[in-house]
Structures are given as C-alpha cells and as structure tokens.
PDB file of N, CA, C and O in Angstrom:
ATOM      1  N   MET A   1       0.850  -1.169   0.000  1.00  0.00           N
ATOM      2  CA  MET A   1       0.000   0.000   0.000  1.00  0.00           C
ATOM      3  C   MET A   1       0.900   1.239   0.000  1.00  0.00           C
ATOM      4  O   MET A   1       1.964   1.242   0.619  1.00  0.00           O
ATOM      5  N   SER A   2       0.470   2.268  -0.687  1.00  0.00           N
ATOM      6  CA  SER A   2       1.268   3.481  -0.783  1.00  0.00           C
ATOM      7  C   SER A   2       1.188   4.278   0.516  1.00  0.00           C
ATOM      8  O   SER A   2       0.342   4.026   1.373  1.00  0.00           O
ATOM      9  N   LEU A   3       2.066   5.216   0.632  1.00  0.00           N
ATOM     10  CA  LEU A   3       2.101   6.084   1.815  1.00  0.00           C
ATOM     11  C   LEU A   3       0.812   6.889   1.920  1.00  0.00           C
ATOM     12  O   LEU A   3       0.273   7.075   3.011  1.00  0.00           O
ATOM     13  N   PHE A   4       0.324   7.363   0.781  1.00  0.00           N
ATOM     14  CA  PHE A   4      -0.927   8.130   0.774  1.00  0.00           C
ATOM     15  C   PHE A   4      -2.103   7.269   1.218  1.00  0.00           C
ATOM     16  O   PHE A   4      -2.966   7.739   1.961  1.00  0.00           O
ATOM     17  N   GLY A   5      -2.148   6.012   0.771  1.00  0.00           N
ATOM     18  CA  GLY A   5      -3.213   5.100   1.173  1.00  0.00           C
ATOM     19  C   GLY A   5      -3.183   4.815   2.663  1.00  0.00           C
ATOM     20  O   GLY A   5      -4.229   4.748   3.308  1.00  0.00           O
ATOM     21  N   MET A   6      -1.980   4.648   3.213  1.00  0.00           N
ATOM     22  CA  MET A   6      -1.865   4.425   4.661  1.00  0.00           C
ATOM     23  C   MET A   6      -2.310   5.664   5.431  1.00  0.00           C
ATOM     24  O   MET A   6      -2.953   5.549   6.475  1.00  0.00           O
ATOM     25  N   LEU A   7      -1.968   6.852   4.919  1.00  0.00           N
ATOM     26  CA  LEU A   7      -2.398   8.090   5.571  1.00  0.00           C
ATOM     27  C   LEU A   7      -3.915   8.209   5.563  1.00  0.00           C
ATOM     28  O   LEU A   7      -4.512   8.581   6.573  1.00  0.00           O
ATOM     29  N   LEU A   8      -4.546   7.897   4.432  1.00  0.00           N
ATOM     30  CA  LEU A   8      -6.004   7.964   4.357  1.00  0.00           C
ATOM     31  C   LEU A   8      -6.660   6.946   5.292  1.00  0.00           C
ATOM     32  O   LEU A   8      -7.667   7.258   5.928  1.00  0.00           O
ATOM     33  N   ASN A   9      -6.114   5.752   5.382  1.00  0.00           N
ATOM     34  CA  ASN A   9      -6.657   4.757   6.304  1.00  0.00           C
ATOM     35  C   ASN A   9      -6.532   5.215   7.750  1.00  0.00           C
ATOM     36  O   ASN A   9      -7.444   5.006   8.549  1.00  0.00           O
ATOM     37  N   GLU A  10      -5.419   5.833   8.089  1.00  0.00           N
ATOM     38  CA  GLU A  10      -5.219   6.340   9.459  1.00  0.00           C
ATOM     39  C   GLU A  10      -6.195   7.470   9.767  1.00  0.00           C
ATOM     40  O   GLU A  10      -6.766   7.517  10.856  1.00  0.00           O
ATOM     41  N   LEU A  11      -6.385   8.367   8.825  1.00  0.00           N
ATOM     42  CA  LEU A  11      -7.341   9.462   9.025  1.00  0.00           C
ATOM     43  C   LEU A  11      -8.761   8.933   9.137  1.00  0.00           C
ATOM     44  O   LEU A  11      -9.549   9.438   9.937  1.00  0.00           O
ATOM     45  N   ARG A  12      -9.096   7.926   8.348  1.00  0.00           N
ATOM     46  CA  ARG A  12     -10.435   7.340   8.402  1.00  0.00           C
ATOM     47  C   ARG A  12     -10.671   6.661   9.748  1.00  0.00           C
ATOM     48  O   ARG A  12     -11.785   6.696  10.271  1.00  0.00           O
ATOM     49  N   ALA A  13      -9.643   6.048  10.308  1.00  0.00           N
ATOM     50  CA  ALA A  13      -9.773   5.370  11.598  1.00  0.00           C
ATOM     51  C   ALA A  13      -9.983   6.376  12.727  1.00  0.00           C
ATOM     52  O   ALA A  13     -10.595   6.049  13.744  1.00  0.00           O
ATOM     53  N   ARG A  14      -9.477   7.601  12.553  1.00  0.00           N
ATOM     54  CA  ARG A  14      -9.590   8.605  13.609  1.00  0.00           C
ATOM     55  C   ARG A  14     -10.576   9.720  13.262  1.00  0.00           C
ATOM     56  O   ARG A  14     -10.434  10.840  13.752  1.00  0.00           O
ATOM     57  N   ARG A  15     -11.558   9.434  12.435  1.00  0.00           N
ATOM     58  CA  ARG A  15     -12.440  10.502  11.985  1.00  0.00           C
ATOM     59  C   ARG A  15     -13.310  11.061  13.102  1.00  0.00           C
ATOM     60  O   ARG A  15     -13.738  12.212  13.013  1.00  0.00           O
ATOM     61  N   GLY A  16     -13.584  10.298  14.140  1.00  0.00           N
ATOM     62  CA  GLY A  16     -14.359  10.819  15.262  1.00  0.00           C
ATOM     63  C   GLY A  16     -13.617  11.932  15.978  1.00  0.00           C
ATOM     64  O   GLY A  16     -14.210  12.939  16.365  1.00  0.00           O
ATOM     65  N   VAL A  17     -12.318  11.744  16.151  1.00  0.00           N
ATOM     66  CA  VAL A  17     -11.499  12.768  16.799  1.00  0.00           C
ATOM     67  C   VAL A  17     -11.447  14.026  15.940  1.00  0.00           C
ATOM     68  O   VAL A  17     -11.568  15.140  16.450  1.00  0.00           O
ATOM     69  N   PHE A  18     -11.267  13.844  14.631  1.00  0.00           N
ATOM     70  CA  PHE A  18     -11.211  14.998  13.734  1.00  0.00           C
ATOM     71  C   PHE A  18     -12.558  15.703  13.665  1.00  0.00           C
ATOM     72  O   PHE A  18     -12.602  16.928  13.546  1.00  0.00           O
ATOM     73  N   GLY A  19     -13.643  14.970  13.735  1.00  0.00           N
ATOM     74  CA  GLY A  19     -14.969  15.595  13.743  1.00  0.00           C
ATOM     75  C   GLY A  19     -15.173  16.459  14.972  1.00  0.00           C
ATOM     76  O   GLY A  19     -15.691  17.572  14.881  1.00  0.00           O
ATOM     77  N   VAL A  20     -14.763  15.944  16.121  1.00  0.00           N
ATOM     78  CA  VAL A  20     -14.885  16.718  17.360  1.00  0.00           C
ATOM     79  C   VAL A  20     -14.014  17.965  17.289  1.00  0.00           C
ATOM     80  O   VAL A  20     -14.451  19.049  17.674  1.00  0.00           O
ATOM     81  N   LEU A  21     -12.783  17.819  16.799  1.00  0.00           N
ATOM     82  CA  LEU A  21     -11.892  18.978  16.671  1.00  0.00           C
ATOM     83  C   LEU A  21     -12.448  20.004  15.682  1.00  0.00           C
ATOM     84  O   LEU A  21     -12.330  21.209  15.905  1.00  0.00           O
ATOM     85  N   PHE A  22     -13.048  19.533  14.603  1.00  0.00           N
ATOM     86  CA  PHE A  22     -13.635  20.431  13.615  1.00  0.00           C
ATOM     87  C   PHE A  22     -14.750  21.270  14.240  1.00  0.00           C
ATOM     88  O   PHE A  22     -14.775  22.491  14.080  1.00  0.00           O
ATOM     89  N   PHE A  23     -15.667  20.619  14.948  1.00  0.00           N
ATOM     90  CA  PHE A  23     -16.786  21.355  15.532  1.00  0.00           C
ATOM     91  C   PHE A  23     -16.346  22.227  16.703  1.00  0.00           C
ATOM     92  O   PHE A  23     -16.935  23.281  16.941  1.00  0.00           O
ATOM     93  N   LEU A  24     -15.334  21.809  17.427  1.00  0.00           N
ATOM     94  CA  LEU A  24     -14.788  22.688  18.465  1.00  0.00           C
ATOM     95  C   LEU A  24     -14.151  23.927  17.843  1.00  0.00           C
ATOM     96  O   LEU A  24     -14.265  25.026  18.387  1.00  0.00           O
ATOM     97  N   GLY A  25     -13.487  23.755  16.714  1.00  0.00           N
ATOM     98  CA  GLY A  25     -12.919  24.897  16.010  1.00  0.00           C
ATOM     99  C   GLY A  25     -13.997  25.855  15.530  1.00  0.00           C
ATOM    100  O   GLY A  25     -13.845  27.071  15.643  1.00  0.00           O
ATOM    101  N   LEU A  26     -15.090  25.311  14.994  1.00  0.00           N
ATOM    102  CA  LEU A  26     -16.197  26.163  14.565  1.00  0.00           C
ATOM    103  C   LEU A  26     -16.812  26.913  15.743  1.00  0.00           C
ATOM    104  O   LEU A  26     -17.115  28.101  15.638  1.00  0.00           O
ATOM    105  N   ALA A  27     -16.993  26.222  16.856  1.00  0.00           N
ATOM    106  CA  ALA A  27     -17.537  26.877  18.047  1.00  0.00           C
ATOM    107  C   ALA A  27     -16.579  27.957  18.553  1.00  0.00           C
ATOM    108  O   ALA A  27     -17.018  29.005  19.027  1.00  0.00           O
ATOM    109  N   GLY A  28     -15.276  27.702  18.453  1.00  0.00           N
ATOM    110  CA  GLY A  28     -14.295  28.704  18.855  1.00  0.00           C
ATOM    111  C   GLY A  28     -14.353  29.945  17.979  1.00  0.00           C
ATOM    112  O   GLY A  28     -14.206  31.065  18.469  1.00  0.00           O
ATOM    113  N   LEU A  29     -14.567  29.746  16.686  1.00  0.00           N
ATOM    114  CA  LEU A  29     -14.685  30.898  15.794  1.00  0.00           C
ATOM    115  C   LEU A  29     -15.935  31.715  16.086  1.00  0.00           C
ATOM    116  O   LEU A  29     -15.895  32.945  16.042  1.00  0.00           O
ATOM    117  N   VAL A  30     -17.039  31.050  16.383  1.00  0.00           N
ATOM    118  CA  VAL A  30     -18.261  31.777  16.748  1.00  0.00           C
ATOM    119  C   VAL A  30     -18.056  32.496  18.074  1.00  0.00           C
ATOM    120  O   VAL A  30     -18.495  33.633  18.243  1.00  0.00           O
ATOM    121  N   GLY A  31     -17.382  31.827  19.022  1.00  0.00           N
ATOM    122  CA  GLY A  31     -17.091  32.483  20.305  1.00  0.00           C
ATOM    123  C   GLY A  31     -16.162  33.675  20.139  1.00  0.00           C
ATOM    124  O   GLY A  31     -16.322  34.682  20.829  1.00  0.00           O
ATOM    125  N   ALA A  32     -15.188  33.576  19.230  1.00  0.00           N
ATOM    126  CA  ALA A  32     -14.282  34.705  18.984  1.00  0.00           C
ATOM    127  C   ALA A  32     -15.033  35.877  18.375  1.00  0.00           C
ATOM    128  O   ALA A  32     -14.630  37.029  18.539  1.00  0.00           O
ATOM    129  N   ASN A  33     -16.115  35.591  17.676  1.00  0.00           N
ATOM    130  CA  ASN A  33     -16.910  36.659  17.076  1.00  0.00           C
ATOM    131  C   ASN A  33     -17.546  37.546  18.138  1.00  0.00           C
ATOM    132  O   ASN A  33     -17.891  38.692  17.853  1.00  0.00           O
ATOM    133  N   VAL A  34     -17.705  37.045  19.341  1.00  0.00           N
ATOM    134  CA  VAL A  34     -18.258  37.857  20.431  1.00  0.00           C
ATOM    135  C   VAL A  34     -17.264  38.947  20.834  1.00  0.00           C
ATOM    136  O   VAL A  34     -17.656  40.069  21.153  1.00  0.00           O
ATOM    137  N   PHE A  35     -15.966  38.600  20.815  1.00  0.00           N
ATOM    138  CA  PHE A  35     -14.953  39.541  21.279  1.00  0.00           C
ATOM    139  C   PHE A  35     -14.330  40.354  20.149  1.00  0.00           C
ATOM    140  O   PHE A  35     -13.898  41.484  20.374  1.00  0.00           O
ATOM    141  N   ILE A  36     -14.278  39.813  18.969  1.00  0.00           N
ATOM    142  CA  ILE A  36     -13.691  40.517  17.828  1.00  0.00           C
ATOM    143  C   ILE A  36     -14.835  41.071  16.997  1.00  0.00           C
ATOM    144  O   ILE A  36     -15.505  40.333  16.274  1.00  0.00           O
ATOM    145  N   ARG A  37     -15.051  42.360  17.104  1.00  0.00           N
ATOM    146  CA  ARG A  37     -16.181  42.999  16.455  1.00  0.00           C
ATOM    147  C   ARG A  37     -15.716  43.721  15.193  1.00  0.00           C
ATOM    148  O   ARG A  37     -14.585  44.205  15.152  1.00  0.00           O
ATOM    149  N   PRO A  38     -16.554  43.806  14.171  1.00  0.00           N
ATOM    150  CA  PRO A  38     -16.186  44.578  12.984  1.00  0.00           C
ATOM    151  C   PRO A  38     -16.171  46.079  13.302  1.00  0.00           C
ATOM    152  O   PRO A  38     -16.899  46.542  14.180  1.00  0.00           O
ATOM    153  N   HIS A  39     -15.346  46.821  12.587  1.00  0.00           N
ATOM    154  CA  HIS A  39     -15.264  48.260  12.840  1.00  0.00           C
ATOM    155  C   HIS A  39     -16.544  48.971  12.437  1.00  0.00           C
ATOM    156  O   HIS A  39     -17.023  49.847  13.158  1.00  0.00           O
ATOM    157  N   HIS A  40     -17.088  48.610  11.317  1.00  0.00           N
ATOM    158  CA  HIS A  40     -18.368  49.170  10.896  1.00  0.00           C
ATOM    159  C   HIS A  40     -19.187  48.052  10.269  1.00  0.00           C
ATOM    160  O   HIS A  40     -18.670  47.204   9.542  1.00  0.00           O
ATOM    161  N   VAL A  41     -20.455  48.075  10.568  1.00  0.00           N
ATOM    162  CA  VAL A  41     -21.324  47.030  10.053  1.00  0.00           C
ATOM    163  C   VAL A  41     -21.924  47.497   8.738  1.00  0.00           C
ATOM    164  O   VAL A  41     -22.258  48.671   8.579  1.00  0.00           O
ATOM    165  N   GLU A  42     -22.057  46.576   7.801  1.00  0.00           N
ATOM    166  CA  GLU A  42     -22.638  46.911   6.509  1.00  0.00           C
ATOM    167  C   GLU A  42     -24.123  46.584   6.456  1.00  0.00           C
ATOM    168  O   GLU A  42     -24.875  47.229   5.726  1.00  0.00           O
ATOM    169  N   PHE A  43     -24.546  45.592   7.219  1.00  0.00           N
ATOM    170  CA  PHE A  43     -25.939  45.214   7.283  1.00  0.00           C
ATOM    171  C   PHE A  43     -26.402  45.340   8.733  1.00  0.00           C
ATOM    172  O   PHE A  43     -25.586  45.382   9.653  1.00  0.00           O
ATOM    173  N   VAL A  44     -27.687  45.400   8.920  1.00  0.00           N
ATOM    174  CA  VAL A  44     -28.241  45.573  10.265  1.00  0.00           C
ATOM    175  C   VAL A  44     -27.845  44.413  11.174  1.00  0.00           C
ATOM    176  O   VAL A  44     -27.509  44.619  12.341  1.00  0.00           O
ATOM    177  N   TYR A  45     -27.883  43.202  10.640  1.00  0.00           N
ATOM    178  CA  TYR A  45     -27.657  42.028  11.471  1.00  0.00           C
ATOM    179  C   TYR A  45     -26.184  41.686  11.660  1.00  0.00           C
ATOM    180  O   TYR A  45     -25.862  40.769  12.416  1.00  0.00           O
ATOM    181  N   ASP A  46     -25.289  42.396  10.996  1.00  0.00           N
ATOM    182  CA  ASP A  46     -23.856  42.178  11.204  1.00  0.00           C
ATOM    183  C   ASP A  46     -23.433  42.493  12.634  1.00  0.00           C
ATOM    184  O   ASP A  46     -22.413  41.989  13.105  1.00  0.00           O
ATOM    185  N   ALA A  47     -24.198  43.311  13.317  1.00  0.00           N
ATOM    186  CA  ALA A  47     -23.843  43.712  14.676  1.00  0.00           C
ATOM    187  C   ALA A  47     -24.018  42.572  15.677  1.00  0.00           C
ATOM    188  O   ALA A  47     -23.434  42.613  16.760  1.00  0.00           O
ATOM    189  N   TYR A  48     -24.803  41.569  15.339  1.00  0.00           N
ATOM    190  CA  TYR A  48     -25.052  40.460  16.260  1.00  0.00           C
ATOM    191  C   TYR A  48     -23.968  39.392  16.128  1.00  0.00           C
ATOM    192  O   TYR A  48     -23.593  38.998  15.023  1.00  0.00           O
ATOM    193  N   ALA A  49     -23.481  38.938  17.261  1.00  0.00           N
ATOM    194  CA  ALA A  49     -22.447  37.902  17.270  1.00  0.00           C
ATOM    195  C   ALA A  49     -23.028  36.590  16.762  1.00  0.00           C
ATOM    196  O   ALA A  49     -24.104  36.167  17.185  1.00  0.00           O
ATOM    197  N   GLY A  50     -22.306  35.956  15.853  1.00  0.00           N
ATOM    198  CA  GLY A  50     -22.726  34.663  15.335  1.00  0.00           C
ATOM    199  C   GLY A  50     -23.773  34.729  14.253  1.00  0.00           C
ATOM    200  O   GLY A  50     -24.351  33.702  13.897  1.00  0.00           O
ATOM    201  N   PHE A  51     -24.040  35.917  13.713  1.00  0.00           N
ATOM    202  CA  PHE A  51     -25.071  36.019  12.678  1.00  0.00           C
ATOM    203  C   PHE A  51     -24.702  35.228  11.436  1.00  0.00           C
ATOM    204  O   PHE A  51     -25.529  34.477  10.919  1.00  0.00           O
ATOM    205  N   TRP A  52     -23.472  35.381  10.943  1.00  0.00           N
ATOM    206  CA  TRP A  52     -23.094  34.725   9.701  1.00  0.00           C
ATOM    207  C   TRP A  52     -23.043  33.205   9.812  1.00  0.00           C
ATOM    208  O   TRP A  52     -23.440  32.530   8.862  1.00  0.00           O
ATOM    209  N   PRO A  53     -22.576  32.631  10.918  1.00  0.00           N
ATOM    210  CA  PRO A  53     -22.674  31.163  11.016  1.00  0.00           C
ATOM    211  C   PRO A  53     -24.120  30.661  11.031  1.00  0.00           C
ATOM    212  O   PRO A  53     -24.439  29.649  10.407  1.00  0.00           O
ATOM    213  N   VAL A  54     -24.983  31.369  11.741  1.00  0.00           N
ATOM    214  CA  VAL A  54     -26.389  30.960  11.792  1.00  0.00           C
ATOM    215  C   VAL A  54     -27.031  31.151  10.419  1.00  0.00           C
ATOM    216  O   VAL A  54     -27.806  30.307   9.970  1.00  0.00           O
ATOM    217  N   PHE A  55     -26.709  32.259   9.756  1.00  0.00           N
ATOM    218  CA  PHE A  55     -27.226  32.513   8.416  1.00  0.00           C
ATOM    219  C   PHE A  55     -26.788  31.410   7.449  1.00  0.00           C
ATOM    220  O   PHE A  55     -27.594  30.913   6.663  1.00  0.00           O
ATOM    221  N   GLY A  56     -25.519  31.034   7.510  1.00  0.00           N
ATOM    222  CA  GLY A  56     -25.010  29.974   6.652  1.00  0.00           C
ATOM    223  C   GLY A  56     -25.692  28.646   6.918  1.00  0.00           C
ATOM    224  O   GLY A  56     -26.002  27.908   5.983  1.00  0.00           O
ATOM    225  N   LEU A  57     -25.930  28.335   8.188  1.00  0.00           N
ATOM    226  CA  LEU A  57     -26.610  27.087   8.539  1.00  0.00           C
ATOM    227  C   LEU A  57     -28.040  27.076   8.011  1.00  0.00           C
ATOM    228  O   LEU A  57     -28.481  26.082   7.433  1.00  0.00           O
ATOM    229  N   VAL A  58     -28.763  28.172   8.206  1.00  0.00           N
ATOM    230  CA  VAL A  58     -30.159  28.244   7.774  1.00  0.00           C
ATOM    231  C   VAL A  58     -30.258  28.167   6.254  1.00  0.00           C
ATOM    232  O   VAL A  58     -31.098  27.440   5.725  1.00  0.00           O
ATOM    233  N   VAL A  59     -29.412  28.908   5.550  1.00  0.00           N
ATOM    234  CA  VAL A  59     -29.455  28.884   4.086  1.00  0.00           C
ATOM    235  C   VAL A  59     -29.034  27.515   3.557  1.00  0.00           C
ATOM    236  O   VAL A  59     -29.620  27.019   2.595  1.00  0.00           O
ATOM    237  N   GLY A  60     -28.030  26.904   4.171  1.00  0.00           N
ATOM    238  CA  GLY A  60     -27.611  25.571   3.752  1.00  0.00           C
ATOM    239  C   GLY A  60     -28.718  24.546   3.933  1.00  0.00           C
ATOM    240  O   GLY A  60     -28.958  23.724   3.049  1.00  0.00           O
ATOM    241  N   LEU A  61     -29.392  24.592   5.073  1.00  0.00           N
ATOM    242  CA  LEU A  61     -30.505  23.668   5.304  1.00  0.00           C
ATOM    243  C   LEU A  61     -31.653  23.926   4.342  1.00  0.00           C
ATOM    244  O   LEU A  61     -32.290  22.986   3.865  1.00  0.00           O
ATOM    245  N   ALA A  62     -31.922  25.210   4.051  1.00  0.00           N
ATOM    246  CA  ALA A  62     -32.982  25.543   3.099  1.00  0.00           C
ATOM    247  C   ALA A  62     -32.645  25.005   1.710  1.00  0.00           C
ATOM    248  O   ALA A  62     -33.524  24.499   1.012  1.00  0.00           O
ATOM    249  N   LEU A  63     -31.388  25.109   1.309  1.00  0.00           N
ATOM    250  CA  LEU A  63     -30.983  24.576   0.006  1.00  0.00           C
ATOM    251  C   LEU A  63     -31.153  23.063  -0.055  1.00  0.00           C
ATOM    252  O   LEU A  63     -31.600  22.527  -1.069  1.00  0.00           O
ATOM    253  N   VAL A  64     -30.802  22.383   1.014  1.00  0.00           N
ATOM    254  CA  VAL A  64     -30.966  20.929   1.047  1.00  0.00           C
ATOM    255  C   VAL A  64     -32.437  20.555   0.940  1.00  0.00           C
ATOM    256  O   VAL A  64     -32.792  19.631   0.207  1.00  0.00           O
ATOM    257  N   ILE A  65     -33.290  21.260   1.661  1.00  0.00           N
ATOM    258  CA  ILE A  65     -34.726  20.957   1.633  1.00  0.00           C
ATOM    259  C   ILE A  65     -35.307  21.237   0.256  1.00  0.00           C
ATOM    260  O   ILE A  65     -36.089  20.439  -0.261  1.00  0.00           O
ATOM    261  N   VAL A  66     -34.933  22.365  -0.344  1.00  0.00           N
ATOM    262  CA  VAL A  66     -35.433  22.695  -1.686  1.00  0.00           C
ATOM    263  C   VAL A  66     -34.972  21.651  -2.696  1.00  0.00           C
ATOM    264  O   VAL A  66     -35.760  21.199  -3.527  1.00  0.00           O
ATOM    265  N   MET A  67     -33.715  21.272  -2.628  1.00  0.00           N
ATOM    266  CA  MET A  67     -33.203  20.288  -3.579  1.00  0.00           C
ATOM    267  C   MET A  67     -33.887  18.936  -3.380  1.00  0.00           C
ATOM    268  O   MET A  67     -34.201  18.253  -4.354  1.00  0.00           O
ATOM    269  N   LYS A  68     -34.118  18.551  -2.143  1.00  0.00           N
ATOM    270  CA  LYS A  68     -34.708  17.242  -1.871  1.00  0.00           C
ATOM    271  C   LYS A  68     -36.187  17.201  -2.233  1.00  0.00           C
ATOM    272  O   LYS A  68     -36.655  16.206  -2.788  1.00  0.00           O
ATOM    273  N   LYS A  69     -36.922  18.249  -1.933  1.00  0.00           N
ATOM    274  CA  LYS A  69     -38.374  18.232  -2.119  1.00  0.00           C
ATOM    275  C   LYS A  69     -38.817  18.696  -3.501  1.00  0.00           C
ATOM    276  O   LYS A  69     -39.839  18.226  -4.001  1.00  0.00           O
ATOM    277  N   ILE A  70     -38.074  19.605  -4.132  1.00  0.00           N
ATOM    278  CA  ILE A  70     -38.534  20.175  -5.395  1.00  0.00           C
ATOM    279  C   ILE A  70     -37.713  19.669  -6.580  1.00  0.00           C
ATOM    280  O   ILE A  70     -38.282  19.187  -7.560  1.00  0.00           O
ATOM    281  N   VAL A  71     -36.400  19.771  -6.506  1.00  0.00           N
ATOM    282  CA  VAL A  71     -35.557  19.468  -7.655  1.00  0.00           C
ATOM    283  C   VAL A  71     -35.402  17.958  -7.854  1.00  0.00           C
ATOM    284  O   VAL A  71     -35.485  17.473  -8.983  1.00  0.00           O
ATOM    285  N   GLN A  72     -35.181  17.222  -6.780  1.00  0.00           N
ATOM    286  CA  GLN A  72     -34.945  15.786  -6.910  1.00  0.00           C
ATOM    287  C   GLN A  72     -36.123  15.046  -7.556  1.00  0.00           C
ATOM    288  O   GLN A  72     -35.880  14.171  -8.387  1.00  0.00           O
ATOM    289  N   PRO A  73     -37.382  15.346  -7.222  1.00  0.00           N
ATOM    290  CA  PRO A  73     -38.476  14.667  -7.933  1.00  0.00           C
ATOM    291  C   PRO A  73     -38.537  15.000  -9.425  1.00  0.00           C
ATOM    292  O   PRO A  73     -39.006  14.186 -10.220  1.00  0.00           O
ATOM    293  N   MET A  74     -38.062  16.196  -9.813  1.00  0.00           N
ATOM    294  CA  MET A  74     -38.100  16.565 -11.222  1.00  0.00           C
ATOM    295  C   MET A  74     -37.036  15.834 -12.030  1.00  0.00           C
ATOM    296  O   MET A  74     -37.262  15.536 -13.203  1.00  0.00           O
ATOM    297  N   ILE A  75     -35.888  15.537 -11.440  1.00  0.00           N
ATOM    298  CA  ILE A  75     -34.805  14.944 -12.216  1.00  0.00           C
ATOM    299  C   ILE A  75     -34.633  13.448 -11.981  1.00  0.00           C
ATOM    300  O   ILE A  75     -33.840  12.809 -12.673  1.00  0.00           O
ATOM    301  N   SER A  76     -35.351  12.879 -11.028  1.00  0.00           N
ATOM    302  CA  SER A  76     -35.176  11.449 -10.744  1.00  0.00           C
ATOM    303  C   SER A  76     -36.002  10.609 -11.715  1.00  0.00           C
ATOM    304  O   SER A  76     -36.962  11.075 -12.329  1.00  0.00           O
ATOM    305  N   ARG A  77     -35.595   9.388 -11.817  1.00  0.00           N
ATOM    306  CA  ARG A  77     -36.301   8.434 -12.668  1.00  0.00           C
ATOM    307  C   ARG A  77     -36.753   7.267 -11.798  1.00  0.00           C
ATOM    308  O   ARG A  77     -36.239   7.070 -10.697  1.00  0.00           O
ATOM    309  N   GLY A  78     -37.687   6.519 -12.282  1.00  0.00           N
ATOM    310  CA  GLY A  78     -38.203   5.385 -11.540  1.00  0.00           C
ATOM    311  C   GLY A  78     -37.149   4.298 -11.362  1.00  0.00           C
ATOM    312  O   GLY A  78     -36.142   4.271 -12.070  1.00  0.00           O
ATOM    313  N   ASP A  79     -37.394   3.409 -10.415  1.00  0.00           N
ATOM    314  CA  ASP A  79     -36.466   2.320 -10.146  1.00  0.00           C
ATOM    315  C   ASP A  79     -36.307   1.377 -11.328  1.00  0.00           C
ATOM    316  O   ASP A  79     -35.247   0.777 -11.504  1.00  0.00           O
ATOM    317  N   ASP A  80     -37.339   1.242 -12.130  1.00  0.00           N
ATOM    318  CA  ASP A  80     -37.299   0.314 -13.250  1.00  0.00           C
ATOM    319  C   ASP A  80     -37.027   1.016 -14.583  1.00  0.00           C
ATOM    320  O   ASP A  80     -37.297   0.438 -15.636  1.00  0.00           O
ATOM    321  N   TYR A  81     -36.512   2.217 -14.569  1.00  0.00           N
ATOM    322  CA  TYR A  81     -36.284   2.976 -15.797  1.00  0.00           C
ATOM    323  C   TYR A  81     -35.342   2.261 -16.750  1.00  0.00           C
ATOM    324  O   TYR A  81     -35.613   2.186 -17.948  1.00  0.00           O
ATOM    325  N   TYR A  82     -34.251   1.742 -16.238  1.00  0.00           N
ATOM    326  CA  TYR A  82     -33.261   1.118 -17.106  1.00  0.00           C
ATOM    327  C   TYR A  82     -33.699  -0.272 -17.570  1.00  0.00           C
ATOM    328  O   TYR A  82     -33.241  -0.730 -18.616  1.00  0.00           O
ATOM    329  N   GLU A  83     -34.555  -0.946 -16.838  1.00  0.00           N
ATOM    330  CA  GLU A  83     -35.049  -2.247 -17.266  1.00  0.00           C
ATOM    331  C   GLU A  83     -36.071  -2.088 -18.403  1.00  0.00           C
ATOM    332  O   GLU A  83     -36.124  -2.929 -19.300  1.00  0.00           O
ATOM    333  N   ARG A  84     -36.862  -1.045 -18.376  1.00  0.00           N
ATOM    334  CA  ARG A  84     -37.888  -0.828 -19.395  1.00  0.00           C
ATOM    335  C   ARG A  84     -37.285  -0.427 -20.734  1.00  0.00           C
ATOM    336  O   ARG A  84     -37.795  -0.827 -21.781  1.00  0.00           O
ATOM    337  N   ASN A  85     -36.204   0.359 -20.721  1.00  0.00           N
ATOM    338  CA  ASN A  85     -35.678   0.924 -21.957  1.00  0.00           C
ATOM    339  C   ASN A  85     -34.509   0.147 -22.526  1.00  0.00           C
ATOM    340  O   ASN A  85     -33.808   0.668 -23.394  1.00  0.00           O
ATOM    341  N   SER A  86     -34.272  -1.046 -22.088  1.00  0.00           N
ATOM    342  CA  SER A  86     -33.117  -1.788 -22.642  1.00  0.00           C
ATOM    343  C   SER A  86     -33.535  -2.767 -23.695  1.00  0.00           C
ATOM    344  O   SER A  86     -32.692  -3.466 -24.257  1.00  0.00           O
TER     345      SER A  86
END
C-alpha cells in the first residue's frame, strides 16, 4: 500500500477525533466573534455575534430541503427505468 493510502486509512480510523476537533474549532470561531467585532457594520444584522454562522446554517438547510423536495423529484427516474428501456 502506498504512503498516501496508509495516511487515508489512518485518518479514516480517527475521523471521530477529527470531527470533534472540527466542531470545536467552529464553536471557537463563533465564540471569537463575540470579542472581535467589525469596525463598521454593513448590514443591520452584522452587529449580532454569530449572525453569519447561523445565516449559513439556515441557508444551507434551506438549500438541502429545496433540492430534496422540489428538484430531486423533477430529475429522478423510476427504479425500473433502465429495465424498461433496454
């Protein structure tokens, strides 16, 4: 096995630790937003700590819901599509 393959296997084995570190890092960035304030706000809600992370989460979830409920039924095909047309 190559060195890269061994590295990927090691990272895959420790993905729980990396997941916890990732979310702790995100929480740290949101917490730092409380103390590090922008000099001037461009939008009304920029003044609130954690607005952009919450905005990103809400918009991301909305995109997933729209894609799952509206777009996916339009572009999906039936389970037997390939059996019928062969």
